[in-house]
N, C-alpha and C positions, 0 to 999 in steps of 0.2 A: 504494500500500500504506500502511495506517495505521501510524504509528509509535507504539509504546507508551511511556508515560511512566515515568521512573525510580521514581516513587511507586507504580507498580503492579508493575513487574518485580522490583525488589529485595525487597519484602515477599513476593511469591509465591514467589520462589526460597528465601527464608528459611523459608517455610511448608513447602515440600517438604523442606528440610533438617531441619526440626523433626519432620516425619512420619517420616523415616528414623531420626532419633535416638530417637524414641519407640519404634520397633520394636526398635532395638538395646537400649534400656533396659527393654524389657518384662520381663526376668527380675527386675528390682527390684519391679515390680508383682506378679508371681507370688510373690515372696518375702514379700509382705505389707507392703512399704514404700510404702503408698498416698500418704501425705502427701508423701514425697520425690518420687515419680514425678509426681504431679499438680501439686505445687508448682513443679517445674522447668518442666513444660509450661505452666502458667499464667503464670509470670513471663516465660517466653520469648514467649508470645503477647502479653502486655502490652507488652513491648519492641517487638515487630514492629508492633503497632497504633500505638504512639507514633511509631515511625519513619515509618510510612505518612503520618500526619497532618503530621509535621514536613517530610517531603519535599514534600507537597502545598503547604504554606505557602511553602516555599522556591521552588517552581515559580511560584506566584502572584506573589510579589515579583519574581522574575526577569522574568516577562511584563510586569508593570506598569512595571518599569525600562526594558525594551526599548521599550515604547510611549511612555514619556516621552522617551526619547532620539530616537526616530523623529519625534515631534511637534516637538521642539526643532529638529531638522535641517530639517524641512519649513518651520517658521516662519522660520528663518534664511534659507532659500533664497528664500522669498517676500519677506522684508524686503530682501534684497540685490537682487532683481530690481526691487522698487519704488524702491529708491534709484538704480538705474541710469537709470530713466526720468526 
């Protein structure tokens, strides 16, 4: 089974939450407060998009760090086996 990344799950969950809050806040839209209604939705969408890219960047750095650690361990193992010979 494929494991989903945090950079996908968290923003999708927040988008669902935003959709629910948009429905709950719909009376503001009907009352004529368009700027308030769409301003909140727009700013929240911007925050979710920024969060998505920040989490992707964090995952990329984590993967690079894990690869560097694995490469160091492999090279140390090779060096220690060469020293024994």
